C-alpha angles and dihedrals in degrees: 000000000000118000093207121117120277109216114203123211108224100162116137118285096217130049092224088067090068093081091055093047092049090051095053098026093193126148136177115202129185123186131194096342109187116171127188132175133192115237127214092273092056095253121134118238124194114224100173127026118209098309120177134175151135131238121193137193116283095030129119110199129189122211104205134183144109126277110302094018093121100248096123091043091053090048092051093047093050090050093043095240099135137077112172125081135032119292123192122187138050136277120196131183112202090347093303134099112257115258112224092224097047101037097073089062093052100058141044124209125204112195126212094246115060104219122179140148098275097208093061126086123240092256093048091051092052093043096055091041090053090057089063101034103045115068128207095003132133120238089255092053091049092050090051091051090050091051092048093051092047089051093049093051099040095248099126092092091059101032093117096043118103115244093233134216118240091195089062093038093243113147122224142140123347125266092254092050090049091054091049089049089055089052091046092054091052091050098052094096091045096241122199093223130043120199117191127186111209095325092180096050111126094009126119116245095260094049091044090053092050092048094052090044089056089052091047091053094047093048093051097039098045099031096238129158108241119190120174138171111227130174113208112346117191117248100264089050091048090057091060093069122091091208139003128208115203115201130190124180090341095308126110108237095175141002126179142063124338091248092051089051091056091053094042096055092040089058088053090055097262108104115175109260119239117272092013124121105247094220091053091050095046092051090049093055095038098049125086113250110214098174093107134003089248094052091044091054092045093050092046091053091047093051091048088051091051093049092048092046092052091048091053097039123118089234092058094046091055094050097077090072090054091049090050092049091050092049090058091068107108126226110269096168113118115243110264129216114260097222129084117268093260135032118246096265094048089048089051092053093051092047091045090058090045092050091049093051092050092049099049091047092055094089094167094056093046091049093049092048094048093048090047091051093049092049094048093047092050094049095045093045092053097043097043099033112164102342114219100214094176090080132062095245089049091054089049090052090048091056089047092051093047093046096049093041092055091043091055093043093051094046095052095041092046098049111030095065095047094094092052093088098013096063093040097041095115093047093051090043090054093049095046090048086059089053092242098143146344124269089234096058092047092050094048092047093052092044091051094053097040094040091054093043095052093033091059089065087062088059091052091046093051095049094047095044089049087067101033108032095027099243111190119221094007093192091065090044092053094046092051092049094048093050091048094047093048092051091058091044088059091049093047092050090050093050091049090052095048104039116054097200121076097211093047092047092052092048093048090047092050096046099042102033119014103042097041090048091057098040099047100036093103095254088116112059092198091070090064091063095067110019108013095161094066093082090064088066094046119094091199090063091062092044091050090052091047091055092045094046091045089051102040104016130240092322092074124154082053133204120250132192110254095181129354108298095005118101128185132182116236109237094335093197095052095107123047093182113053100203132072095227092045089058089044089056091051088053089059090051088059088048092056094052092044093050092050090050091047095052090047091049093051091046093051095040097051106028125120114204116230130200130177119194 
């Protein structure tokens, strides 16, 4: 096949589009895009081969091809959502290189999977998204934009319906409404370009037709550039596109109107059979057939023939002039600010409200946590009723109470919050890919809500155990429990952000956090004989000492009378720091390291790499 550039004509199909194009005067041009990646064996693999083209305002363009044809890769490269591999060529928007700070505000991206927070309504989803996607606007202006977008995409009828979560068996909006919601979110900031990855995937034929019709209307009415990858659209959907680009093995085998495609393949000896969907037929003849070596060779030769024929066609040769004419359009887009829509504190407040809504609507989780707290309090109150800490057996019971209380507190605090980021990873990844907010503000917002929620149970524990177990100085007991619980909340959120599998996250959390915290806290004197320094790295050790020092004072661990006249100190090396507030300060040191790890974990776990050539 030829390695020369394939220039794609993407000028408007209809003359009446010219007015729209002149109004927006936007153009996206890509020239000689060749993309290669290195596989695991170290060999280079070419994904795209010298592809060029121009897209202008008012056009809706379909990138078609079978699996592995390069259509999704081309879509990601044009939007800048890729990082790995070597890319040669140039991409210009309005005759200028795309600035990495301005570009996110110029395009919207609709991913194949529609991921949202299922406990929010349609209107709530658009409202909080508008806070991040619309700059320099008053709340009233944002609400108006939300209402306008809902009206345009037919979402007004379901604006107060929750989105739903199939994994939790909560019903919500339909699949088609969910797809239109994804489009609506991407349109909030009124982008000039819309990229869509398989927008009809998973939809029935009627819903798919309606979805593409919505996009057709928006593209024509608002003069946007709309580029979507689509697999095998049915014929009436195919007719809605101004142009189609058919890719096979990274090569363009056709670009132009649907009618021109019919003529082009007919001249090559492959006319579309009667009563056959053209897109189905084109994909059949343009896709490698690996079923047998003979069929694979035959299909490879056919694809090579198509690519060469397109390269040598009169239509292709005349497209360079159109690309040149389109590239002469000057940039009329106003310069955009380079910052995110909100400062960090404003982001935090919006995300704090979002986190609170999601928590209070999770009735199952709240119910399970409340029932668990009631059960634990009843069991502990009965077993450790009115501890008599003046006697040796009372001291032994105190250590048992403290050990099991901290074990239960760490287990609940370290496991319940894991799904917060794990289950919503794709939603947060989508929103961060759109530069809606920072990972740090999202992490701090979730930690605030979940830390307070689970920390409040420490308050309840302390007040109840004050009366049943006989906790001394309950304020110190509550503060120690809250600090300890919040530390494990941070760790659980971090694990959920970093590890995408629930079972694996729980196991890693148990093995690396919960069990070591209990074993090396100093509760077992035998540990000190072999590795005494481990307790210095254990947050539970400092919490244990806070509880003991709050209960007994700075003399903890205290001396007890073994036999008349003979005193002995229980585990004399249990506490390295001899003051309550000194141990409290060490707890905050662990907080700082855990928060830094958590923000990093959320950033790594939900980032989308961007690259602009």
